[in-house]
N, C-alpha and C positions, 0 to 999 in steps of 0.2 A: 295388580301384578308386582308392584314394587314391594308390597308387604310379603308376597309369596317368596320372593328371593332374598328378603332382608334376613330372615332367620338362618337359612343355610350359609349366607355370606358371613354372618356374625360367628357362626360355629367354625367355619373354615379359618377365619382370621384369628379366632381364639386359639385354635389348634396350632397355627403357625406361631403365634406369640408364645405359647407354652413351650413349643419346640425350641424357639430362639433362647428363651430364658434357661431351659435345661442345658442347651448346648453351651451357652456362655458360662454358666455356672460350672459345668464339667471342665471346660477349658481352663477356667481360673483355678480350680482345685488342682488340676494336673500341673499347672504352672507354679502354683504355690509350693507343691511338694518338691519340684525340681529346684526352685529357688532356695528352699530350706537346705537341701543337700549342698548346693553351691555355697551358701552362706557359711555352713559349718566348715567347709573346706577352706575358704579364703580367710575365715577368722583364725585359722591355725597358722596362717602365713607369717613369716618373718622377713622383713625387708633386708635383702642382702646387697642390692646394687641398684643404682640408677644410671642408665645409659641412654644418652640422648633424651628422647621424650617418653621412655619406657621405664617403669619400675619393675623389678624382679623380686619375687617373694618365694622363699623356700617353705614348703609345707612338709613338716617332718612327719615321718611315718608314726602312726599312733595305734593302729589296729593290726591284729595278726594277719588279716586277709589282705592287707596292703602289701603287694609284692613289689619291692624295689630292686630285687635281683634281676628281674626282666627289665630291659631297657626302657627308660622314660625319655630323658634328654642326656646328651653328652656334655653339654655346657649350659649354663644358666640362660644364655641367649639363643639356644638352639631352637629353631622353629620347626624342625622335622621331629615329630613327637612319636614316642611309643615303639611298639614292635608288633609282630604278627597277631592279629585278632583285636587290637585296640580299635575303638570306634570314635570317629570324629563327628561333631555337629557344628552347624552354624545356624543362627536364627534369621539370617537375611533372606528376604524374598526379593528377587531381582525384577519382579513385575511392579505394577503401579496400583493394583487393586487394594483398597483399604482393608477389605475383609481378609484377603490372603496375607497381607502384611501383619495384621493382628494375629492370625492363626500361627504364622511362621514364628513370630516373636515369642508368643506365649508357649507354644509347643515345641520350639526348636526343630522345626522341620524345613528350614531353608535349604539345607543340604546335609548329606551324610556320606561317610566313607568308612571302609574297613581296611586297616593296614594290612598289606600283603607281603611284606618283606621284613627281615630281622631288624634292619636299621631304618625302616619306614621310608625307603626311597620310592616305594610304589604303594598304591591303594587300589582296592576294588571299589568302583563307583558305578552309578547309573544316573544319567541325566535325561530330562524330558524336553529340553528346550533347544535341541540342535536340529537333527533331521532323523528320519526313520532309520537310516543306516547306522547312525551313531548313538541313538537313544537305546542303548543296550548295556547290559552288565559287562564291564571289561576293566582291564588294568590301566591305570593312569599313572604318570609320574606325579609324585607328591608335591604339589605347588601350594599347599594350604598356607604356608608361611607368607606367601606373596599376595594373598587375597586382601583387598583393601575395602571393598564394599560390604563390610560386615561389622557387627557390634560385639560378637563373641566368637571365640574359637575354643571349643570344648573337646576334651578327650576323656573317655572312660575306659576302664579295663574290667573284663569279666573275672569274677572271683574264681580262684582255683586253676587258672590257666597254666599249662605246662607244655612241653614240646609235643607230646602225644596229642593233646587237644588242639594245639595249633595246626598240626598236620591234618587232623580230621576236618577242621574248619576250612583249611585251604582246599582240600579235596572237594568239599561241598561247593565252595565258591567257584571252583573250576568247572563243576557240573552246571553251574548257573550261568557261566559265561555265554554271551550272545543272546540271553533272554531279553525280550523287549520291555519297554517301560509300561507300567500300569498307570494310566491316567485316571482310573476310577478308584481313588484311594480308599473309599469306604467298603471295598470288597477285596478280599484276598483271592486273587485270580491265579490259576495254575500256570506256572512258568512265565508269569509276568510280575514285575516288581516296580515299586517306586523306591527311592534311595534308602529310607529308614526301614522299609519292609524288606529290602534285600538283606540288611544286617540281621534283623530279628528272625527271618526265615532261615538263614544260614546257620545260626546258632541252634535253632530248634531242630533242624534236620541233622546237623552234624553231632550235636552233643545232647540232644533232647533237653535243652535248657530254654526256659521262657525268660527273656530279658525285657519283655514288654507286656504290661497288663492293661493297657488302654485298649479301646475297641478298634483303634487304628494304630499303626506303628509310629511312634513319635520319639524324638530325642528327649523330651521332657520325661516321658515314662521310663526310658532307659537310664536317665540320670538318677532318678529316685528309686529305681528297682533294687530289690534286696540282693540281686545277683551281680551287681556292678558297683564300681566305686570310681570316683574322679581321680585322674592322675595329672591333669593339666587344664588350666583355665586362663584364657586371655580375654580381657574385656577393654572396650573403648570407654574412657572416662572423661577425657577433655577437661582436666582440672588444672588450670594455670599452664605451666610448661609441660605437664604430663598428659600424654595422649592415651597411652595404654598401660595396663597393669597385667603382669604375667605371674601366675601361681603354678608351681610344679611340685609334685610329690618327690620326696627324697629322704635320705637318712639325716 
């Protein structure tokens, strides 16, 4: 009887092992692509100021698609970043599971927001860790500059954004308001979203633009996507007296 069950068990375990290898390899490739985009961005940075425990770097515009006419920051130490349509990511998973921490760090799916106002005072977000009533797409005050339990604060801008496209995007996000959280992230469910899925779906519906080419919506895929570019990157470094480094796009 043991021999009868041994072969199927070996097959099942082998399939699981292959799946794990493919999954980890895919995650690492996506993370590597995003990291390459980030490295290219920060390597262009010029240190302009050190204030307290933070270094501030200006990343000068280099490519035609980098629109610095649209708001990014008002001052070098402005933590309220961007304008309508810009997308925020953080890699932090506030749970304690090793697997989810690994995925969140590599794929930047800790949390995501879409800027909802010209001066970035408000964001569209959806969370899944509060209660059924509040786990919905809605507008929040932008408090990302005050987040402390994170290693990165990333903002990207979609190429070719203008006032007309911003208006179309906001109209789409307004249609999505009140939609519940999608806890089954491996399926794109109708009228249900997780945070990064909210952003990619809104752009697809409003502008017929694909800003995510991964099989699930992730920050890593949006960072490396051909339709986006980085405008802001803050990271925790903890090097001597320096705790953070901030890089922002400008002239």
